[in-house]
PDB file of N, H, CA, C and O in Angstrom:
ATOM      1  N   MET A   1     302.565 -16.724 -81.768  1.00  0.00           N
ATOM      2  CA  MET A   1     302.463 -15.985 -82.990  1.00  0.00           C
ATOM      3  C   MET A   1     303.787 -16.056 -83.750  1.00  0.00           C
ATOM      4  O   MET A   1     303.796 -16.246 -84.966  1.00  0.00           O
ATOM      5  N   ARG A   2     304.895 -15.904 -83.043  1.00  0.00           N
ATOM      6  H   ARG A   2     304.888 -15.749 -82.055  1.00  0.00           H
ATOM      7  CA  ARG A   2     306.211 -15.951 -83.688  1.00  0.00           C
ATOM      8  C   ARG A   2     306.450 -17.312 -84.338  1.00  0.00           C
ATOM      9  O   ARG A   2     306.947 -17.385 -85.462  1.00  0.00           O
ATOM     10  N   ARG A   3     306.103 -18.370 -83.647  1.00  0.00           N
ATOM     11  H   ARG A   3     305.699 -18.311 -82.734  1.00  0.00           H
ATOM     12  CA  ARG A   3     306.314 -19.714 -84.189  1.00  0.00           C
ATOM     13  C   ARG A   3     305.407 -19.990 -85.383  1.00  0.00           C
ATOM     14  O   ARG A   3     305.807 -20.686 -86.316  1.00  0.00           O
ATOM     15  N   GLU A   4     304.211 -19.462 -85.361  1.00  0.00           N
ATOM     16  H   GLU A   4     303.886 -18.897 -84.602  1.00  0.00           H
ATOM     17  CA  GLU A   4     303.295 -19.641 -86.492  1.00  0.00           C
ATOM     18  C   GLU A   4     303.834 -18.945 -87.738  1.00  0.00           C
ATOM     19  O   GLU A   4     303.770 -19.495 -88.837  1.00  0.00           O
ATOM     20  N   VAL A   5     304.361 -17.740 -87.568  1.00  0.00           N
ATOM     21  H   VAL A   5     304.413 -17.292 -86.675  1.00  0.00           H
ATOM     22  CA  VAL A   5     304.975 -17.037 -88.697  1.00  0.00           C
ATOM     23  C   VAL A   5     306.178 -17.821 -89.201  1.00  0.00           C
ATOM     24  O   VAL A   5     306.344 -17.984 -90.410  1.00  0.00           O
ATOM     25  N   ALA A   6     307.012 -18.304 -88.302  1.00  0.00           N
ATOM     26  H   ALA A   6     306.877 -18.172 -87.320  1.00  0.00           H
ATOM     27  CA  ALA A   6     308.196 -19.076 -88.689  1.00  0.00           C
ATOM     28  C   ALA A   6     307.816 -20.359 -89.421  1.00  0.00           C
ATOM     29  O   ALA A   6     308.594 -20.844 -90.242  1.00  0.00           O
ATOM     30  N   THR A   7     306.660 -20.911 -89.150  1.00  0.00           N
ATOM     31  H   THR A   7     306.028 -20.517 -88.483  1.00  0.00           H
ATOM     32  CA  THR A   7     306.194 -22.124 -89.818  1.00  0.00           C
ATOM     33  C   THR A   7     305.722 -21.838 -91.239  1.00  0.00           C
ATOM     34  O   THR A   7     306.024 -22.599 -92.157  1.00  0.00           O
ATOM     35  N   VAL A   8     304.993 -20.763 -91.422  1.00  0.00           N
ATOM     36  H   VAL A   8     304.747 -20.145 -90.676  1.00  0.00           H
ATOM     37  CA  VAL A   8     304.399 -20.435 -92.719  1.00  0.00           C
ATOM     38  C   VAL A   8     305.398 -19.784 -93.670  1.00  0.00           C
ATOM     39  O   VAL A   8     305.344 -20.007 -94.880  1.00  0.00           O
ATOM     40  N   GLN A   9     306.285 -19.002 -93.139  1.00  0.00           N
ATOM     41  H   GLN A   9     306.330 -18.821 -92.157  1.00  0.00           H
ATOM     42  CA  GLN A   9     307.197 -18.179 -93.947  1.00  0.00           C
ATOM     43  C   GLN A   9     307.998 -18.945 -95.001  1.00  0.00           C
ATOM     44  O   GLN A   9     308.131 -18.440 -96.115  1.00  0.00           O
ATOM     45  N   PRO A  10     308.533 -20.121 -94.720  1.00  0.00           N
ATOM     46  CA  PRO A  10     309.280 -20.829 -95.765  1.00  0.00           C
ATOM     47  C   PRO A  10     308.400 -21.294 -96.935  1.00  0.00           C
ATOM     48  O   PRO A  10     308.900 -21.519 -98.037  1.00  0.00           O
ATOM     49  N   LEU A  11     307.108 -21.434 -96.696  1.00  0.00           N
ATOM     50  H   LEU A  11     306.702 -21.251 -95.801  1.00  0.00           H
ATOM     51  CA  LEU A  11     306.197 -21.932 -97.726  1.00  0.00           C
ATOM     52  C   LEU A  11     305.606 -20.810 -98.571  1.00  0.00           C
ATOM     53  O   LEU A  11     305.448 -20.955 -99.783  1.00  0.00           O
ATOM     54  N   LEU A  12     305.284 -19.703 -97.933  1.00  0.00           N
ATOM     55  H   LEU A  12     305.412 -19.585 -96.948  1.00  0.00           H
ATOM     56  CA  LEU A  12     304.672 -18.564 -98.608  1.00  0.00           C
ATOM     57  C   LEU A  12     305.497 -17.325 -98.289  1.00  0.00           C
ATOM     58  O   LEU A  12     305.577 -16.907 -97.134  1.00  0.00           O
ATOM     59  N   ARG A  13     306.097 -16.754 -99.289  1.00  0.00           N
ATOM     60  H   ARG A  13     306.032 -17.094-100.227  1.00  0.00           H
ATOM     61  CA  ARG A  13     307.100 -15.707 -99.108  1.00  0.00           C
ATOM     62  C   ARG A  13     306.572 -14.433 -98.448  1.00  0.00           C
ATOM     63  O   ARG A  13     307.262 -13.828 -97.626  1.00  0.00           O
ATOM     64  N   HIS A  14     305.375 -14.032 -98.797  1.00  0.00           N
ATOM     65  H   HIS A  14     304.815 -14.523 -99.464  1.00  0.00           H
ATOM     66  CA  HIS A  14     304.826 -12.765 -98.314  1.00  0.00           C
ATOM     67  C   HIS A  14     303.886 -13.033 -97.134  1.00  0.00           C
ATOM     68  O   HIS A  14     302.819 -13.626 -97.295  1.00  0.00           O
ATOM     69  N   VAL A  15     304.297 -12.591 -95.966  1.00  0.00           N
ATOM     70  H   VAL A  15     305.164 -12.110 -95.835  1.00  0.00           H
ATOM     71  CA  VAL A  15     303.547 -12.857 -94.732  1.00  0.00           C
ATOM     72  C   VAL A  15     303.407 -11.552 -93.960  1.00  0.00           C
ATOM     73  O   VAL A  15     304.367 -10.793 -93.830  1.00  0.00           O
ATOM     74  N   LEU A  16     302.205 -11.295 -93.449  1.00  0.00           N
ATOM     75  H   LEU A  16     301.425 -11.911 -93.555  1.00  0.00           H
ATOM     76  CA  LEU A  16     301.997 -10.146 -92.576  1.00  0.00           C
ATOM     77  C   LEU A  16     300.987 -10.509 -91.506  1.00  0.00           C
ATOM     78  O   LEU A  16     300.330 -11.547 -91.576  1.00  0.00           O
ATOM     79  N   LEU A  17     300.873  -9.644 -90.520  1.00  0.00           N
ATOM     80  H   LEU A  17     301.407  -8.800 -90.463  1.00  0.00           H
ATOM     81  CA  LEU A  17     299.932  -9.844 -89.425  1.00  0.00           C
ATOM     82  C   LEU A  17     298.960  -8.679 -89.371  1.00  0.00           C
ATOM     83  O   LEU A  17     299.321  -7.545 -89.685  1.00  0.00           O
ATOM     84  N   ILE A  18     297.727  -8.961 -88.973  1.00  0.00           N
ATOM     85  H   ILE A  18     297.434  -9.882 -88.718  1.00  0.00           H
ATOM     86  CA  ILE A  18     296.721  -7.932 -88.745  1.00  0.00           C
ATOM     87  C   ILE A  18     296.115  -8.217 -87.378  1.00  0.00           C
ATOM     88  O   ILE A  18     295.729  -9.349 -87.087  1.00  0.00           O
ATOM     89  N   GLY A  19     296.034  -7.199 -86.552  1.00  0.00           N
ATOM     90  H   GLY A  19     296.347  -6.280 -86.789  1.00  0.00           H
ATOM     91  CA  GLY A  19     295.433  -7.397 -85.241  1.00  0.00           C
ATOM     92  C   GLY A  19     295.209  -6.103 -84.503  1.00  0.00           C
ATOM     93  O   GLY A  19     295.683  -5.042 -84.909  1.00  0.00           O
ATOM     94  N   GLU A  20     294.484  -6.206 -83.418  1.00  0.00           N
ATOM     95  H   GLU A  20     294.098  -7.068 -83.089  1.00  0.00           H
ATOM     96  CA  GLU A  20     294.292  -5.049 -82.558  1.00  0.00           C
ATOM     97  C   GLU A  20     295.638  -4.675 -81.953  1.00  0.00           C
ATOM     98  O   GLU A  20     296.452  -5.545 -81.645  1.00  0.00           O
ATOM     99  N   THR A  21     295.858  -3.419 -81.791  1.00  0.00           N
ATOM    100  H   THR A  21     295.196  -2.712 -82.042  1.00  0.00           H
ATOM    101  CA  THR A  21     297.135  -2.914 -81.299  1.00  0.00           C
ATOM    102  C   THR A  21     297.531  -3.573 -79.980  1.00  0.00           C
ATOM    103  O   THR A  21     298.682  -3.977 -79.814  1.00  0.00           O
ATOM    104  N   GLN A  22     296.608  -3.686 -79.061  1.00  0.00           N
ATOM    105  H   GLN A  22     295.673  -3.358 -79.197  1.00  0.00           H
ATOM    106  CA  GLN A  22     296.912  -4.267 -77.751  1.00  0.00           C
ATOM    107  C   GLN A  22     297.302  -5.742 -77.858  1.00  0.00           C
ATOM    108  O   GLN A  22     298.138  -6.216 -77.088  1.00  0.00           O
ATOM    109  N   HIS A  23     296.710  -6.464 -78.799  1.00  0.00           N
ATOM    110  H   HIS A  23     296.031  -6.079 -79.424  1.00  0.00           H
ATOM    111  CA  HIS A  23     297.058  -7.880 -78.984  1.00  0.00           C
ATOM    112  C   HIS A  23     298.451  -8.005 -79.581  1.00  0.00           C
ATOM    113  O   HIS A  23     299.244  -8.846 -79.158  1.00  0.00           O
ATOM    114  N   LEU A  24     298.743  -7.162 -80.565  1.00  0.00           N
ATOM    115  H   LEU A  24     298.098  -6.479 -80.908  1.00  0.00           H
ATOM    116  CA  LEU A  24     300.055  -7.220 -81.208  1.00  0.00           C
ATOM    117  C   LEU A  24     301.179  -6.847 -80.257  1.00  0.00           C
ATOM    118  O   LEU A  24     302.299  -7.339 -80.397  1.00  0.00           O
ATOM    119  N   ARG A  25     300.898  -5.999 -79.306  1.00  0.00           N
ATOM    120  H   ARG A  25     299.988  -5.599 -79.192  1.00  0.00           H
ATOM    121  CA  ARG A  25     301.910  -5.598 -78.323  1.00  0.00           C
ATOM    122  C   ARG A  25     302.024  -6.585 -77.166  1.00  0.00           C
ATOM    123  O   ARG A  25     302.913  -6.458 -76.324  1.00  0.00           O
ATOM    124  N   GLY A  26     301.134  -7.559 -77.122  1.00  0.00           N
ATOM    125  H   GLY A  26     300.411  -7.662 -77.806  1.00  0.00           H
ATOM    126  CA  GLY A  26     301.168  -8.556 -76.057  1.00  0.00           C
ATOM    127  C   GLY A  26     300.567  -8.068 -74.752  1.00  0.00           C
ATOM    128  O   GLY A  26     300.792  -8.673 -73.704  1.00  0.00           O
ATOM    129  N   ARG A  27     299.809  -6.989 -74.798  1.00  0.00           N
ATOM    130  H   ARG A  27     299.626  -6.497 -75.649  1.00  0.00           H
ATOM    131  CA  ARG A  27     299.203  -6.443 -73.579  1.00  0.00           C
ATOM    132  C   ARG A  27     297.858  -7.077 -73.267  1.00  0.00           C
ATOM    133  O   ARG A  27     297.393  -7.032 -72.128  1.00  0.00           O
ATOM    134  N   ARG A  28     297.236  -7.664 -74.275  1.00  0.00           N
ATOM    135  H   ARG A  28     297.613  -7.701 -75.200  1.00  0.00           H
ATOM    136  CA  ARG A  28     295.970  -8.374 -74.093  1.00  0.00           C
ATOM    137  C   ARG A  28     296.013  -9.624 -74.938  1.00  0.00           C
ATOM    138  O   ARG A  28     296.708  -9.679 -75.952  1.00  0.00           O
ATOM    139  N   TYR A  29     295.269 -10.628 -74.516  1.00  0.00           N
ATOM    140  H   TYR A  29     294.704 -10.583 -73.692  1.00  0.00           H
ATOM    141  CA  TYR A  29     295.153 -11.844 -75.303  1.00  0.00           C
ATOM    142  C   TYR A  29     294.016 -11.680 -76.295  1.00  0.00           C
ATOM    143  O   TYR A  29     293.005 -11.041 -76.005  1.00  0.00           O
ATOM    144  N   GLY A  30     294.197 -12.263 -77.464  1.00  0.00           N
ATOM    145  H   GLY A  30     295.019 -12.782 -77.700  1.00  0.00           H
ATOM    146  CA  GLY A  30     293.160 -12.217 -78.481  1.00  0.00           C
ATOM    147  C   GLY A  30     293.695 -12.760 -79.789  1.00  0.00           C
ATOM    148  O   GLY A  30     294.818 -13.258 -79.854  1.00  0.00           O
ATOM    149  N   ASN A  31     292.898 -12.663 -80.811  1.00  0.00           N
ATOM    150  H   ASN A  31     291.985 -12.258 -80.757  1.00  0.00           H
ATOM    151  CA  ASN A  31     293.257 -13.213 -82.112  1.00  0.00           C
ATOM    152  C   ASN A  31     294.051 -12.219 -82.948  1.00  0.00           C
ATOM    153  O   ASN A  31     293.794 -11.015 -82.937  1.00  0.00           O
ATOM    154  N   VAL A  32     295.009 -12.757 -83.662  1.00  0.00           N
ATOM    155  H   VAL A  32     295.217 -13.735 -83.671  1.00  0.00           H
ATOM    156  CA  VAL A  32     295.779 -11.998 -84.638  1.00  0.00           C
ATOM    157  C   VAL A  32     295.673 -12.773 -85.943  1.00  0.00           C
ATOM    158  O   VAL A  32     295.839 -13.992 -85.963  1.00  0.00           O
ATOM    159  N   LEU A  33     295.399 -12.070 -87.020  1.00  0.00           N
ATOM    160  H   LEU A  33     295.265 -11.079 -87.004  1.00  0.00           H
ATOM    161  CA  LEU A  33     295.242 -12.702 -88.329  1.00  0.00           C
ATOM    162  C   LEU A  33     296.593 -12.771 -89.028  1.00  0.00           C
ATOM    163  O   LEU A  33     297.265 -11.752 -89.188  1.00  0.00           O
ATOM    164  N   LEU A  34     296.987 -13.961 -89.441  1.00  0.00           N
ATOM    165  H   LEU A  34     296.441 -14.789 -89.311  1.00  0.00           H
ATOM    166  CA  LEU A  34     298.205 -14.160 -90.207  1.00  0.00           C
ATOM    167  C   LEU A  34     297.776 -14.283 -91.667  1.00  0.00           C
ATOM    168  O   LEU A  34     296.985 -15.160 -92.012  1.00  0.00           O
ATOM    169  N   VAL A  35     298.299 -13.401 -92.527  1.00  0.00           N
ATOM    170  H   VAL A  35     298.942 -12.688 -92.247  1.00  0.00           H
ATOM    171  CA  VAL A  35     297.973 -13.407 -93.954  1.00  0.00           C
ATOM    172  C   VAL A  35     299.240 -13.795 -94.704  1.00  0.00           C
ATOM    173  O   VAL A  35     300.291 -13.188 -94.500  1.00  0.00           O
ATOM    174  N   ALA A  36     299.149 -14.797 -95.568  1.00  0.00           N
ATOM    175  H   ALA A  36     298.295 -15.290 -95.734  1.00  0.00           H
ATOM    176  CA  ALA A  36     300.318 -15.265 -96.298  1.00  0.00           C
ATOM    177  C   ALA A  36     299.955 -15.548 -97.749  1.00  0.00           C
ATOM    178  O   ALA A  36     298.849 -15.993 -98.056  1.00  0.00           O
ATOM    179  N   SER A  37     300.914 -15.280 -98.636  1.00  0.00           N
ATOM    180  H   SER A  37     301.812 -14.919 -98.387  1.00  0.00           H
ATOM    181  CA  SER A  37     300.669 -15.443-100.058  1.00  0.00           C
ATOM    182  C   SER A  37     301.986 -15.673-100.801  1.00  0.00           C
ATOM    183  O   SER A  37     303.062 -15.341-100.303  1.00  0.00           O
ATOM    184  N   ARG A  38     301.881 -16.236-101.977  1.00  0.00           N
ATOM    185  H   ARG A  38     301.007 -16.505-102.382  1.00  0.00           H
ATOM    186  CA  ARG A  38     303.041 -16.350-102.860  1.00  0.00           C
ATOM    187  C   ARG A  38     303.309 -15.023-103.560  1.00  0.00           C
ATOM    188  O   ARG A  38     304.403 -14.784-104.071  1.00  0.00           O
ATOM    189  N   HIS A  39     302.297 -14.168-103.573  1.00  0.00           N
ATOM    190  H   HIS A  39     301.409 -14.362-103.157  1.00  0.00           H
ATOM    191  CA  HIS A  39     302.384 -12.883-104.270  1.00  0.00           C
ATOM    192  C   HIS A  39     302.414 -11.735-103.273  1.00  0.00           C
ATOM    193  O   HIS A  39     301.954 -11.865-102.138  1.00  0.00           O
ATOM    194  N   ARG A  40     302.960 -10.617-103.712  1.00  0.00           N
ATOM    195  H   ARG A  40     303.334 -10.512-104.633  1.00  0.00           H
ATOM    196  CA  ARG A  40     303.041  -9.428-102.865  1.00  0.00           C
ATOM    197  C   ARG A  40     301.652  -9.063-102.334  1.00  0.00           C
ATOM    198  O   ARG A  40     300.666  -9.091-103.071  1.00  0.00           O
ATOM    199  N   LEU A  41     301.593  -8.726-101.069  1.00  0.00           N
ATOM    200  H   LEU A  41     302.393  -8.702-100.470  1.00  0.00           H
ATOM    201  CA  LEU A  41     300.328  -8.374-100.422  1.00  0.00           C
ATOM    202  C   LEU A  41     300.086  -6.860-100.502  1.00  0.00           C
ATOM    203  O   LEU A  41     301.040  -6.084-100.446  1.00  0.00           O
ATOM    204  N   PRO A  42     298.825  -6.432-100.631  1.00  0.00           N
ATOM    205  CA  PRO A  42     298.503  -5.009-100.756  1.00  0.00           C
ATOM    206  C   PRO A  42     298.490  -4.303 -99.399  1.00  0.00           C
ATOM    207  O   PRO A  42     297.430  -3.947 -98.885  1.00  0.00           O
ATOM    208  N   VAL A  43     299.666  -4.108 -98.834  1.00  0.00           N
ATOM    209  H   VAL A  43     300.527  -4.397 -99.251  1.00  0.00           H
ATOM    210  CA  VAL A  43     299.781  -3.553 -97.483  1.00  0.00           C
ATOM    211  C   VAL A  43     299.092  -2.194 -97.378  1.00  0.00           C
ATOM    212  O   VAL A  43     298.310  -1.978 -96.451  1.00  0.00           O
ATOM    213  N   ALA A  44     299.361  -1.281 -98.300  1.00  0.00           N
ATOM    214  H   ALA A  44     299.995  -1.457 -99.053  1.00  0.00           H
ATOM    215  CA  ALA A  44     298.768   0.061 -98.239  1.00  0.00           C
ATOM    216  C   ALA A  44     297.241  -0.008 -98.316  1.00  0.00           C
ATOM    217  O   ALA A  44     296.548   0.713 -97.599  1.00  0.00           O
ATOM    218  N   GLY A  45     296.727  -0.863 -99.174  1.00  0.00           N
ATOM    219  H   GLY A  45     297.290  -1.449 -99.757  1.00  0.00           H
ATOM    220  CA  GLY A  45     295.279  -1.010 -99.288  1.00  0.00           C
ATOM    221  C   GLY A  45     294.663  -1.564 -98.009  1.00  0.00           C
ATOM    222  O   GLY A  45     293.602  -1.108 -97.582  1.00  0.00           O
ATOM    223  N   LEU A  46     295.315  -2.533 -97.402  1.00  0.00           N
ATOM    224  H   LEU A  46     296.176  -2.904 -97.748  1.00  0.00           H
ATOM    225  CA  LEU A  46     294.820  -3.088 -96.136  1.00  0.00           C
ATOM    226  C   LEU A  46     294.841  -2.022 -95.045  1.00  0.00           C
ATOM    227  O   LEU A  46     293.908  -1.927 -94.249  1.00  0.00           O
ATOM    228  N   GLU A  47     295.900  -1.224 -95.009  1.00  0.00           N
ATOM    229  H   GLU A  47     296.658  -1.301 -95.656  1.00  0.00           H
ATOM    230  CA  GLU A  47     295.996  -0.156 -93.999  1.00  0.00           C
ATOM    231  C   GLU A  47     294.872   0.865 -94.182  1.00  0.00           C
ATOM    232  O   GLU A  47     294.303   1.342 -93.200  1.00  0.00           O
ATOM    233  N   ARG A  48     294.553   1.200 -95.430  1.00  0.00           N
ATOM    234  H   ARG A  48     295.016   0.812 -96.228  1.00  0.00           H
ATOM    235  CA  ARG A  48     293.455   2.155 -95.685  1.00  0.00           C
ATOM    236  C   ARG A  48     292.129   1.610 -95.189  1.00  0.00           C
ATOM    237  O   ARG A  48     291.357   2.327 -94.552  1.00  0.00           O
ATOM    238  N   VAL A  49     291.866   0.350 -95.476  1.00  0.00           N
ATOM    239  H   VAL A  49     292.493  -0.232 -95.993  1.00  0.00           H
ATOM    240  CA  VAL A  49     290.611  -0.266 -95.040  1.00  0.00           C
ATOM    241  C   VAL A  49     290.535  -0.311 -93.517  1.00  0.00           C
ATOM    242  O   VAL A  49     289.495   0.003 -92.939  1.00  0.00           O
ATOM    243  N   LEU A  50     291.617  -0.694 -92.872  1.00  0.00           N
ATOM    244  H   LEU A  50     292.462  -0.949 -93.341  1.00  0.00           H
ATOM    245  CA  LEU A  50     291.627  -0.812 -91.418  1.00  0.00           C
ATOM    246  C   LEU A  50     291.567   0.538 -90.712  1.00  0.00           C
ATOM    247  O   LEU A  50     291.128   0.613 -89.565  1.00  0.00           O
ATOM    248  N   ALA A  51     292.000   1.599 -91.378  1.00  0.00           N
ATOM    249  H   ALA A  51     292.357   1.537 -92.311  1.00  0.00           H
ATOM    250  CA  ALA A  51     291.964   2.929 -90.770  1.00  0.00           C
ATOM    251  C   ALA A  51     290.538   3.370 -90.452  1.00  0.00           C
ATOM    252  O   ALA A  51     290.324   4.170 -89.541  1.00  0.00           O
ATOM    253  N   SER A  52     289.577   2.861 -91.188  1.00  0.00           N
ATOM    254  H   SER A  52     289.751   2.211 -91.928  1.00  0.00           H
ATOM    255  CA  SER A  52     288.180   3.243 -90.937  1.00  0.00           C
ATOM    256  C   SER A  52     287.497   2.324 -89.927  1.00  0.00           C
ATOM    257  O   SER A  52     286.329   2.525 -89.597  1.00  0.00           O
ATOM    258  N   ASP A  53     288.209   1.331 -89.443  1.00  0.00           N
ATOM    259  H   ASP A  53     289.158   1.168 -89.711  1.00  0.00           H
ATOM    260  CA  ASP A  53     287.644   0.402 -88.474  1.00  0.00           C
ATOM    261  C   ASP A  53     287.504   1.086 -87.117  1.00  0.00           C
ATOM    262  O   ASP A  53     288.409   1.812 -86.706  1.00  0.00           O
ATOM    263  N   PRO A  54     286.395   0.875 -86.411  1.00  0.00           N
ATOM    264  CA  PRO A  54     286.225   1.529 -85.104  1.00  0.00           C
ATOM    265  C   PRO A  54     287.181   1.004 -84.027  1.00  0.00           C
ATOM    266  O   PRO A  54     287.411   1.681 -83.025  1.00  0.00           O
ATOM    267  N   VAL A  55     287.732  -0.185 -84.224  1.00  0.00           N
ATOM    268  H   VAL A  55     287.545  -0.735 -85.038  1.00  0.00           H
ATOM    269  CA  VAL A  55     288.679  -0.763 -83.280  1.00  0.00           C
ATOM    270  C   VAL A  55     290.092  -0.452 -83.781  1.00  0.00           C
ATOM    271  O   VAL A  55     290.353  -0.518 -84.982  1.00  0.00           O
ATOM    272  N   ALA A  56     290.992  -0.118 -82.875  1.00  0.00           N
ATOM    273  H   ALA A  56     290.781  -0.064 -81.899  1.00  0.00           H
ATOM    274  CA  ALA A  56     292.373   0.203 -83.244  1.00  0.00           C
ATOM    275  C   ALA A  56     293.075  -1.055 -83.747  1.00  0.00           C
ATOM    276  O   ALA A  56     293.619  -1.836 -82.966  1.00  0.00           O
ATOM    277  N   THR A  57     293.052  -1.233 -85.064  1.00  0.00           N
ATOM    278  H   THR A  57     292.611  -0.599 -85.698  1.00  0.00           H
ATOM    279  CA  THR A  57     293.623  -2.407 -85.714  1.00  0.00           C
ATOM    280  C   THR A  57     294.722  -1.949 -86.653  1.00  0.00           C
ATOM    281  O   THR A  57     294.603  -0.910 -87.303  1.00  0.00           O
ATOM    282  N   ARG A  58     295.804  -2.736 -86.724  1.00  0.00           N
ATOM    283  H   ARG A  58     295.901  -3.579 -86.196  1.00  0.00           H
ATOM    284  CA  ARG A  58     296.885  -2.324 -87.621  1.00  0.00           C
ATOM    285  C   ARG A  58     297.490  -3.519 -88.340  1.00  0.00           C
ATOM    286  O   ARG A  58     297.294  -4.675 -87.964  1.00  0.00           O
ATOM    287  N   VAL A  59     298.238  -3.189 -89.395  1.00  0.00           N
ATOM    288  H   VAL A  59     298.397  -2.250 -89.700  1.00  0.00           H
ATOM    289  CA  VAL A  59     298.942  -4.179 -90.201  1.00  0.00           C
ATOM    290  C   VAL A  59     300.410  -4.159 -89.789  1.00  0.00           C
ATOM    291  O   VAL A  59     301.022  -3.096 -89.689  1.00  0.00           O
ATOM    292  N   VAL A  60     300.962  -5.334 -89.553  1.00  0.00           N
ATOM    293  H   VAL A  60     300.465  -6.198 -89.634  1.00  0.00           H
ATOM    294  CA  VAL A  60     302.405  -5.459 -89.342  1.00  0.00           C
ATOM    295  C   VAL A  60     302.972  -5.870 -90.699  1.00  0.00           C
ATOM    296  O   VAL A  60     302.744  -6.991 -91.154  1.00  0.00           O
ATOM    297  N   ASP A  61     303.707  -4.972 -91.342  1.00  0.00           N
ATOM    298  H   ASP A  61     303.892  -4.061 -90.972  1.00  0.00           H
ATOM    299  CA  ASP A  61     304.177  -5.212 -92.708  1.00  0.00           C
ATOM    300  C   ASP A  61     305.102  -6.426 -92.770  1.00  0.00           C
ATOM    301  O   ASP A  61     305.616  -6.870 -91.744  1.00  0.00           O
ATOM    302  N   PRO A  62     305.314  -6.965 -93.978  1.00  0.00           N
ATOM    303  CA  PRO A  62     306.122  -8.185 -94.112  1.00  0.00           C
ATOM    304  C   PRO A  62     307.519  -8.105 -93.502  1.00  0.00           C
ATOM    305  O   PRO A  62     307.974  -9.070 -92.890  1.00  0.00           O
ATOM    306  N   ALA A  63     308.199  -6.987 -93.655  1.00  0.00           N
ATOM    307  H   ALA A  63     307.829  -6.202 -94.153  1.00  0.00           H
ATOM    308  CA  ALA A  63     309.557  -6.879 -93.095  1.00  0.00           C
ATOM    309  C   ALA A  63     309.526  -6.975 -91.573  1.00  0.00           C
ATOM    310  O   ALA A  63     310.350  -7.678 -90.987  1.00  0.00           O
ATOM    311  N   ARG A  64     308.604  -6.293 -90.934  1.00  0.00           N
ATOM    312  H   ARG A  64     307.935  -5.722 -91.410  1.00  0.00           H
ATOM    313  CA  ARG A  64     308.501  -6.355 -89.467  1.00  0.00           C
ATOM    314  C   ARG A  64     308.015  -7.721 -89.010  1.00  0.00           C
ATOM    315  O   ARG A  64     308.418  -8.204 -87.951  1.00  0.00           O
ATOM    316  N   THR A  65     307.153  -8.344 -89.801  1.00  0.00           N
ATOM    317  H   THR A  65     306.826  -7.952 -90.661  1.00  0.00           H
ATOM    318  CA  THR A  65     306.680  -9.685 -89.450  1.00  0.00           C
ATOM    319  C   THR A  65     307.842 -10.677 -89.481  1.00  0.00           C
ATOM    320  O   THR A  65     307.971 -11.518 -88.592  1.00  0.00           O
ATOM    321  N   ARG A  66     308.695 -10.572 -90.522  1.00  0.00           N
ATOM    322  H   ARG A  66     308.589  -9.889 -91.244  1.00  0.00           H
ATOM    323  CA  ARG A  66     309.885 -11.450 -90.583  1.00  0.00           C
ATOM    324  C   ARG A  66     310.790 -11.205 -89.382  1.00  0.00           C
ATOM    325  O   ARG A  66     311.289 -12.153 -88.776  1.00  0.00           O
ATOM    326  N   ALA A  67     311.002  -9.949 -89.039  1.00  0.00           N
ATOM    327  H   ALA A  67     310.596  -9.179 -89.531  1.00  0.00           H
ATOM    328  CA  ALA A  67     311.854  -9.610 -87.900  1.00  0.00           C
ATOM    329  C   ALA A  67     311.270 -10.160 -86.602  1.00  0.00           C
ATOM    330  O   ALA A  67     312.007 -10.625 -85.732  1.00  0.00           O
ATOM    331  N   LEU A  68     309.966 -10.107 -86.474  1.00  0.00           N
ATOM    332  H   LEU A  68     309.367  -9.729 -87.180  1.00  0.00           H
ATOM    333  CA  LEU A  68     309.294 -10.612 -85.281  1.00  0.00           C
ATOM    334  C   LEU A  68     309.538 -12.119 -85.124  1.00  0.00           C
ATOM    335  O   LEU A  68     309.708 -12.610 -84.009  1.00  0.00           O
ATOM    336  N   ALA A  69     309.553 -12.840 -86.234  1.00  0.00           N
ATOM    337  H   ALA A  69     309.414 -12.441 -87.141  1.00  0.00           H
ATOM    338  CA  ALA A  69     309.707 -14.285 -86.184  1.00  0.00           C
ATOM    339  C   ALA A  69     311.158 -14.745 -86.149  1.00  0.00           C
ATOM    340  O   ALA A  69     311.423 -15.938 -85.994  1.00  0.00           O
ATOM    341  N   ALA A  70     312.088 -13.830 -86.287  1.00  0.00           N
ATOM    342  H   ALA A  70     311.873 -12.862 -86.412  1.00  0.00           H
ATOM    343  CA  ALA A  70     313.509 -14.209 -86.311  1.00  0.00           C
ATOM    344  C   ALA A  70     313.879 -14.985 -85.053  1.00  0.00           C
ATOM    345  O   ALA A  70     313.605 -14.545 -83.936  1.00  0.00           O
ATOM    346  N   GLY A  71     314.491 -16.117 -85.242  1.00  0.00           N
ATOM    347  H   GLY A  71     314.714 -16.474 -86.149  1.00  0.00           H
ATOM    348  CA  GLY A  71     314.928 -16.938 -84.127  1.00  0.00           C
ATOM    349  C   GLY A  71     313.876 -17.880 -83.579  1.00  0.00           C
ATOM    350  O   GLY A  71     314.184 -18.736 -82.750  1.00  0.00           O
ATOM    351  N   ALA A  72     312.643 -17.739 -84.028  1.00  0.00           N
ATOM    352  H   ALA A  72     312.392 -17.044 -84.701  1.00  0.00           H
ATOM    353  CA  ALA A  72     311.571 -18.636 -83.559  1.00  0.00           C
ATOM    354  C   ALA A  72     311.646 -19.954 -84.311  1.00  0.00           C
ATOM    355  O   ALA A  72     311.978 -19.982 -85.496  1.00  0.00           O
ATOM    356  N   SER A  73     311.342 -21.031 -83.632  1.00  0.00           N
ATOM    357  H   SER A  73     311.073 -21.009 -82.669  1.00  0.00           H
ATOM    358  CA  SER A  73     311.366 -22.338 -84.281  1.00  0.00           C
ATOM    359  C   SER A  73     309.995 -22.638 -84.876  1.00  0.00           C
ATOM    360  O   SER A  73     308.963 -22.298 -84.298  1.00  0.00           O
ATOM    361  N   ALA A  74     310.003 -23.279 -86.035  1.00  0.00           N
ATOM    362  H   ALA A  74     310.841 -23.555 -86.504  1.00  0.00           H
ATOM    363  CA  ALA A  74     308.766 -23.639 -86.708  1.00  0.00           C
ATOM    364  C   ALA A  74     308.031 -24.727 -85.921  1.00  0.00           C
ATOM    365  O   ALA A  74     308.640 -25.523 -85.207  1.00  0.00           O
ATOM    366  N   ILE A  75     306.736 -24.735 -86.069  1.00  0.00           N
ATOM    367  H   ILE A  75     306.241 -24.088 -86.649  1.00  0.00           H
ATOM    368  CA  ILE A  75     305.913 -25.776 -85.430  1.00  0.00           C
ATOM    369  C   ILE A  75     305.992 -27.014 -86.304  1.00  0.00           C
ATOM    370  O   ILE A  75     305.750 -26.952 -87.509  1.00  0.00           O
ATOM    371  N   THR A  76     306.330 -28.130 -85.692  1.00  0.00           N
ATOM    372  H   THR A  76     306.526 -28.180 -84.713  1.00  0.00           H
ATOM    373  CA  THR A  76     306.436 -29.371 -86.476  1.00  0.00           C
ATOM    374  C   THR A  76     305.393 -30.366 -86.063  1.00  0.00           C
ATOM    375  O   THR A  76     305.334 -31.464 -86.616  1.00  0.00           O
TER     376      THR A  76
END
């Protein structure tokens, strides 16, 4: 996940992750959605939508996503 963010980040400035809490913490394997755009992403709106989801899903905001990928090498 870190390397995927590091690969996309130079191309699309605004990057965030969406996933189940357990997947984001690395406690379970599963899919995490990487969302990237040239334009600012509607983090608050995404959080509101996900709050009504029956599965514990959360948004990792762009600043935390960048921090997560710090030091990771891009996939070439």
